[in-house]
C-alpha positions in Angstrom: -127.5 14.6 -46.7 -127.0 12.3 -44.2 -126.3 12.9 -40.8 -123.0 11.6 -39.6 -123.2 9.7 -36.4 -120.4 10.3 -33.7 -120.1 6.9 -31.3 -117.9 6.7 -28.1 -115.9 3.5 -28.4 -113.6 1.6 -26.0 -110.2 1.2 -27.3 -109.2 -1.9 -25.5 -112.8 -4.3 -25.5 -114.4 -2.0 -28.5 -117.6 -1.6 -26.6 -119.7 1.3 -27.6 -120.7 4.3 -25.5 -123.8 6.5 -25.5 -121.6 9.0 -24.5 -117.8 9.9 -23.2 -117.0 8.2 -19.5 -114.0 7.6 -17.9 -114.2 3.8 -17.2 -115.7 1.4 -19.9 -118.6 -0.4 -18.2 -117.9 -3.7 -20.2 -114.1 -4.0 -19.5 -113.5 -1.9 -16.4 -110.3 -0.5 -18.3 -109.8 3.5 -17.2 -109.4 5.8 -20.3 -109.9 3.6 -23.0 -113.2 5.3 -24.4 -112.7 7.3 -27.7 -115.2 9.5 -29.7 -115.6 8.3 -33.2 -117.4 9.6 -36.8 -119.3 6.3 -37.4 -120.6 5.5 -40.7 -123.5 8.0 -41.9 -127.1 7.4 -40.7 -128.8 4.6 -41.7 -132.0 4.8 -44.4 -135.4 4.1 -42.2 -136.8 0.6 -43.0 -139.9 1.9 -44.5 -137.9 3.9 -47.2 -135.7 0.7 -48.3 -135.9 -1.2 -51.1 -137.8 -4.6 -50.7 -135.4 -7.1 -51.7 -136.3 -10.9 -52.1 -133.7 -13.4 -50.6 -132.1 -15.8 -52.1 -132.9 -19.4 -51.8 -129.6 -20.7 -50.7 -129.1 -24.9 -50.7 -129.0 -26.7 -47.7 -126.4 -29.7 -47.2 -126.9 -32.9 -45.2 -125.0 -33.0 -41.7 -123.7 -37.0 -42.9 -121.3 -36.8 -45.4 -118.2 -37.3 -46.5 -115.8 -33.4 -46.0 -112.6 -33.1 -47.7 -109.6 -32.0 -45.8 -108.7 -28.6 -46.4 -105.7 -28.4 -48.7 -102.0 -26.8 -46.8 -99.4 -25.2 -47.6 -96.0 -26.0 -45.8 -94.1 -23.3 -44.6 -90.8 -25.0 -44.4 -90.2 -24.2 -41.2 -91.0 -27.4 -38.8 -91.7 -25.7 -35.5 -93.8 -23.2 -37.1 -96.1 -25.8 -39.4 -96.5 -28.0 -35.7 -98.1 -24.8 -34.5 -100.3 -24.2 -37.0 -101.5 -27.8 -37.6 -99.6 -28.3 -40.8 -99.5 -25.4 -42.7 -101.6 -22.7 -44.2 -104.9 -23.2 -44.9 -106.1 -22.1 -47.9 -108.3 -18.8 -47.5 -107.0 -18.9 -44.0 -106.5 -16.2 -42.0 -104.1 -16.2 -38.4 -103.1 -13.0 -36.4 -100.1 -13.1 -34.5 -99.5 -10.9 -31.6 -96.8 -10.9 -29.1 -94.5 -7.8 -27.6 -92.7 -5.0 -29.1 -89.4 -6.5 -30.7 -89.8 -10.4 -29.9 -89.4 -11.2 -33.0 -92.8 -11.9 -35.1 -91.4 -9.7 -38.1 -88.1 -11.8 -37.9 -90.0 -14.9 -37.5 -92.8 -13.8 -40.6 -90.4 -13.2 -43.0 -87.6 -16.7 -42.4 -91.3 -18.3 -43.0 -92.0 -15.8 -46.3 -88.6 -16.6 -47.9 -89.2 -19.9 -47.6 -91.9 -20.4 -49.1 -91.0 -17.4 -52.2 -87.9 -19.8 -52.4 -91.0 -22.7 -53.1 -92.2 -21.4 -56.2 -95.6 -19.9 -55.1 -96.2 -15.8 -54.9 -95.2 -14.3 -51.5 -96.7 -10.3 -50.8 -95.3 -9.4 -47.7 -96.8 -5.2 -46.9 -95.9 -3.0 -44.1 -97.4 -0.2 -42.7 -94.9 0.2 -39.8 -91.3 0.1 -41.8 -90.4 1.5 -45.2 -89.3 -1.1 -48.2 -85.4 0.2 -47.4 -86.0 -1.0 -43.6 -87.5 -4.5 -44.5 -84.8 -5.1 -47.5 -81.9 -4.4 -44.1 -83.9 -7.2 -41.8 -83.4 -9.7 -44.9 -80.4 -8.8 -45.6 -78.4 -9.5 -42.1 -80.9 -12.7 -42.1 -79.4 -13.6 -45.3 -82.9 -13.5 -47.2 -82.1 -11.2 -49.6 -82.3 -13.4 -52.6 -85.4 -14.8 -51.8 -88.0 -13.4 -54.4 -90.7 -11.9 -51.9 -92.6 -9.1 -53.1 -92.6 -5.7 -51.0 -95.0 -3.2 -49.9 -95.1 -0.1 -47.9 -98.9 0.9 -47.8 -101.6 1.8 -44.8 -104.6 1.9 -47.2 -106.6 -1.2 -47.5 -108.5 -0.5 -50.4 -105.3 -0.2 -52.1 -103.4 -3.3 -50.9 -106.2 -5.3 -52.1 -106.2 -3.7 -55.3 -102.8 -4.5 -55.8 -103.2 -7.9 -54.6 -105.5 -9.0 -57.1 -103.2 -7.9 -60.0 -102.0 -11.2 -61.5 -102.6 -14.9 -60.1 -103.7 -14.9 -56.4 -100.8 -14.7 -54.0 -100.0 -18.3 -51.5 -99.6 -15.7 -48.3 -99.7 -12.2 -47.5 -98.0 -10.8 -44.8 -99.8 -7.9 -43.3 -97.6 -6.0 -40.3 -99.2 -4.6 -38.5 -102.9 -4.6 -39.1 -103.1 -1.7 -36.0 -101.9 0.8 -39.2 -104.1 -0.3 -41.9 -107.2 2.2 -42.6 -110.3 2.2 -44.7 -112.0 4.6 -46.7 -115.0 3.2 -45.3 -114.5 4.4 -41.7 -114.0 7.7 -40.5 -111.8 7.5 -37.6 -107.9 7.2 -36.9 -105.7 4.6 -38.0 -105.5 2.1 -35.4 -109.0 2.4 -33.5 -111.2 -0.3 -32.9 -113.9 0.8 -35.7 -110.9 0.6 -38.0 -108.7 -2.4 -36.8 -112.2 -3.9 -37.7 -113.1 -2.5 -40.7 -109.3 -3.4 -42.2 -110.0 -6.9 -40.3 -113.3 -7.4 -42.9 -111.8 -5.9 -46.2 -108.4 -8.6 -45.5 -110.8 -11.4 -44.9 -113.0 -10.8 -47.7 -109.6 -11.5 -49.8 -108.6 -14.3 -48.5 -111.6 -16.0 -48.8 -112.1 -14.8 -52.2 -109.0 -15.6 -53.6 -108.1 -18.5 -51.3 -105.0 -16.9 -50.0 -103.6 -17.1 -46.6 -103.1 -14.2 -45.0 -101.7 -13.1 -41.7 -101.5 -10.0 -39.6 -99.4 -8.8 -37.1 -101.0 -7.7 -34.2 -100.1 -5.5 -31.4 -100.7 -6.3 -27.6 -101.4 -4.3 -24.9 -99.1 -4.1 -21.4 -101.2 -6.9 -20.1 -99.8 -9.2 -23.0 -103.6 -9.3 -24.9 -103.5 -8.5 -28.7 -104.5 -5.0 -28.4 -108.0 -3.9 -30.7 -111.1 -5.6 -30.1 -111.5 -8.9 -29.7 -113.7 -9.8 -32.6 -111.4 -9.8 -34.8 -110.2 -12.4 -32.6 -113.4 -14.4 -33.4 -113.2 -13.3 -37.1 -109.8 -15.1 -37.8 -109.1 -18.9 -38.0 -106.3 -18.8 -35.9 -104.4 -16.7 -33.0 -100.4 -17.4 -32.4 -98.9 -15.7 -29.3 -95.4 -15.4 -30.0 -93.7 -15.3 -26.4 -90.5 -14.8 -24.7 -88.1 -13.1 -22.3 -85.8 -10.0 -23.0 -83.2 -11.5 -21.4 -84.1 -14.9 -22.8 -82.9 -16.3 -26.2 -85.7 -18.6 -26.3 -88.8 -18.0 -28.0 -92.2 -19.7 -27.7 -94.9 -19.6 -30.3 -98.4 -20.8 -28.8 -101.3 -21.7 -30.6 -104.4 -19.7 -28.7 -106.9 -20.5 -31.5 -106.9 -22.7 -34.8 -109.9 -23.8 -36.3 -107.6 -26.5 -38.6 -105.6 -27.9 -35.9 -104.7 -28.8 -32.3 -104.5 -25.7 -29.6 -102.2 -25.2 -26.6 -99.5 -26.2 -29.6 -96.1 -24.9 -29.1 -93.2 -23.8 -31.4 -89.8 -23.4 -29.6 -87.2 -20.6 -31.7 -84.0 -19.5 -30.1 -82.8 -16.3 -30.8 -79.1 -15.9 -32.3 -77.4 -13.6 -34.8 -78.4 -14.7 -38.4 -82.4 -14.3 -37.3 -84.3 -17.4 -35.4 -83.1 -20.9 -35.2 -85.8 -24.1 -34.8 -85.4 -25.7 -31.3 -85.7 -29.5 -32.4 -85.2 -31.2 -28.7 -86.3 -28.2 -26.2 -86.4 -30.5 -23.4 -82.3 -30.9 -23.9 -81.9 -27.5 -24.3 -84.1 -26.4 -21.4 -82.1 -29.0 -19.1 -79.0 -28.0 -20.8 -77.6 -25.8 -17.8 -79.3 -28.0 -14.7 -77.7 -27.7 -11.8 -77.6 -31.3 -10.5 -76.3 -31.6 -7.2 -78.4 -27.9 -5.7 -81.3 -28.6 -3.4 -84.5 -26.8 -4.3 -84.4 -28.0 -8.3 -86.9 -30.7 -9.7 -87.4 -32.2 -13.1 -91.2 -31.4 -14.3 -92.4 -34.0 -17.5 -95.1 -31.7 -18.4 -97.1 -32.0 -22.1 -97.1 -28.6 -24.7 -100.1 -29.8 -26.7 -99.2 -32.5 -28.5 -95.3 -32.3 -27.5 -93.6 -33.3 -24.1 -91.5 -31.4 -22.7 -89.1 -31.4 -19.9 -88.5 -28.6 -18.0 -86.0 -27.6 -14.8 -88.6 -26.1 -11.5 -86.1 -24.2 -9.4 -87.6 -23.2 -5.6 -85.5 -20.6 -2.6 -87.3 -21.0 0.5 -85.7 -18.9 2.6 -86.2 -17.6 6.9 -87.2 -13.8 6.7 -88.0 -11.4 9.3 -90.7 -10.3 7.5 -94.7 -9.9 9.0 -95.7 -11.1 5.5 -93.4 -13.5 3.4 -92.9 -12.7 0.2 -94.1 -15.1 -2.4 -92.6 -14.4 -6.1 -93.6 -16.2 -9.4 -91.8 -16.7 -12.6 -93.3 -18.8 -15.1 -96.1 -20.2 -13.1 -99.4 -19.5 -11.6 -99.1 -17.7 -8.7 -102.5 -19.1 -7.1 -101.5 -22.4 -7.6 -98.2 -21.6 -5.7 -100.5 -20.6 -2.4 -102.5 -23.5 -2.7 -99.3 -25.9 -2.7 -98.4 -24.6 0.3 -101.5 -24.2 1.5 -101.5 -28.3 0.9 -97.7 -28.6 2.5 -98.6 -27.0 5.6 -102.1 -28.6 6.7 -101.5 -31.8 5.3 -98.0 -32.6 5.5 -96.9 -30.6 8.9 -94.7 -28.5 6.7 -94.2 -24.8 7.8 -93.6 -22.0 6.1 -95.3 -19.4 7.1 -91.6 -18.0 9.0 -90.4 -18.3 5.5 -90.0 -16.6 1.6 -90.7 -18.7 -0.8 -89.3 -17.8 -4.6 -90.2 -20.2 -7.7 -88.9 -19.8 -11.1 -89.5 -21.8 -14.6 -85.7 -22.0 -16.0 -85.5 -21.4 -20.1 -88.2 -18.9 -19.7 -91.1 -21.4 -20.1 -94.4 -20.5 -18.8 -96.4 -23.9 -17.4 -100.0 -23.2 -16.8 -100.8 -27.4 -16.3 -101.8 -28.9 -13.1 -99.7 -31.6 -13.6 -96.9 -29.6 -11.9 -98.0 -29.2 -8.9 -95.9 -32.3 -7.5 -92.8 -31.5 -9.4 -93.0 -28.0 -7.6 -93.9 -29.4 -3.6 -90.8 -32.2 -4.1 -88.6 -28.3 -5.0 -90.1 -26.5 -2.3 -89.9 -29.1 0.6 -86.1 -30.1 -1.1 -85.4 -26.4 -0.4 -86.6 -26.3 2.7 -84.6 -29.1 4.0 -81.4 -29.0 2.0 -81.8 -32.2 0.5 -80.7 -32.4 -3.1 -83.4 -34.8 -5.4 -81.8 -37.7 -7.0 -80.8 -35.9 -10.4 -81.7 -38.9 -12.6 -85.4 -38.6 -11.2 -88.4 -36.5 -13.2 -92.1 -35.8 -11.4 -95.5 -35.2 -12.4 -99.0 -35.1 -10.6 -101.3 -32.8 -9.8 -102.1 -32.2 -6.0 -106.3 -31.9 -4.4 -106.8 -30.2 -1.3 -107.1 -33.2 0.9 -103.2 -33.9 -0.5 -103.8 -36.9 -2.4 -102.2 -37.0 -5.7 -104.3 -37.3 -8.6 -103.7 -39.1 -12.4 -102.7 -36.4 -15.2 -103.0 -37.7 -19.0 -100.2 -38.8 -21.2 -98.2 -40.0 -18.8 -96.5 -42.6 -21.3 -95.3 -39.8 -23.2 -93.9 -38.3 -20.3 -92.4 -41.1 -19.9 -90.8 -41.9 -23.2 -89.8 -38.2 -23.5 -87.6 -38.6 -20.3 -85.9 -42.0 -20.8 -85.4 -40.3 -24.3 -83.1 -37.8 -22.1 -81.2 -40.4 -20.0 -83.4 -40.4 -16.7 -84.0 -43.4 -15.5 -86.9 -42.8 -12.5 -89.8 -40.8 -12.1 -92.7 -40.0 -9.5 -95.9 -40.5 -10.3 -99.8 -40.7 -8.8 -100.4 -44.3 -7.8 -103.8 -44.2 -10.2 -101.9 -43.1 -13.2 -101.5 -45.7 -16.2 -97.5 -45.1 -17.1 -96.9 -49.1 -17.4 -95.4 -50.5 -20.7 -92.5 -47.8 -21.2 -88.7 -49.6 -20.9 -86.1 -48.0 -19.2 -87.3 -45.7 -16.2 -88.8 -47.1 -13.1 -91.9 -45.8 -11.4 -92.6 -44.7 -7.7 -95.8 -44.0 -7.0 -96.8 -42.1 -4.4 -100.7 -41.7 -3.1 -100.7 -38.7 -0.5 -98.4 -35.6 -1.1 -97.2 -36.1 2.6 -95.6 -39.4 1.7 -93.3 -37.5 -0.8 -92.6 -34.9 2.2 -91.5 -37.9 4.0 -89.2 -39.1 2.2 -87.6 -36.0 0.8 -86.7 -35.2 4.8 -85.7 -38.5 5.5 -82.5 -37.8 2.8 -82.1 -34.3 4.6 -79.0 -33.4 6.5 -80.3 -31.5 9.1 -84.2 -32.7 9.4 -87.1 -30.8 7.8 -88.7 -29.5 11.0 -85.4 -28.2 12.5 -85.6 -26.0 8.9 -88.8 -24.9 10.0 -88.7 -24.2 13.3 -85.4 -21.9 12.8 -87.4 -20.2 9.9 -90.1 -19.1 12.3 -88.0 -18.5 15.3 -85.7 -15.9 12.6 
């Protein structure tokens, strides 16, 4: 009789260790290695029955490829992120913090598709059928012909889905609660998550059904479980948002059938998630035009131009080490901009605390925001408010030069649509041909600093010196 093997698997990265240890050597995480019962011992190679390989048909590289057929979800923001709709036979992994609205979003998508006459199955491993019905009733979607099930055994789920016509969409909420009989370990472990995902992936490819897997996230915001699951699926989506903001951002991290870094914007209301067709206007709706330290950044999220407000506060401090607090932006990028302002522009902020915030709960990782961040910092330090009808974009280099960024025309068109008439852009950028906006090109950051300081009521050097005297 074959003997069961025991393995030690890291629940963070999926690495297998020969024995238990406190720290995973692969990812460096502590106390994540758990003993799992593995499969039966493999039959020795000499005892295996020899099998002749099957001859495959090889295709030339040159040829016409047919575009994968899609099933539109009916929610434009969701369809934008996944590339225009679900691809038949695809598997999508959706992750997000607890309570962010993943189940609410997917029940709305399922109801839209089911209302169009397609078979949709919603399988919940965390909630009873009555709880799912209560959510649907709160969202006024109880009449949608969505088929429900509360089950965690993958073999039972696949057998049920194989009965009758193949469903157009299957929602599994969540993959961490599923378990398969082929693996002898507890649900939620790396081995079970991988085995359950493989079984659902085979079902999707065999039947052509689109499968959405809901994934839990760790405290760092990463999708829990082995990273191999992210490689197995066709698309990885992240549902982001702050608990104290009503905005939710659906972001594509991986998509084999569409663009990555695309976002969809939703607003959490009492009746569920509502689409935000013009997120730029929503992010700028409560902007204070007269306060110093605010600048409007014309950014790009995937193929969508997006205008957001950058807020900065530079305040004198008596601490030996000034504080640097960042919300919604890269802290390392802020440190670089502060160094460039001091070394290349003569702006001394060593005696000041610096606080940076992106209004609306959006997170910006684009280097094109450097110019807007620098303008907001200098504006706050000097007490000079920036022009209320101006937008900023450009990348700042370590030499103090302002470098060009892509898709300048799309950024300017979005600014004109929202009533902005001026734009501070890099000198080498290709931003001509957009009517309704006057361009102010800057080649180096020190020129922009001098222009802001010239409008200051108290002078930039006086403000910086008073902070150091603090």
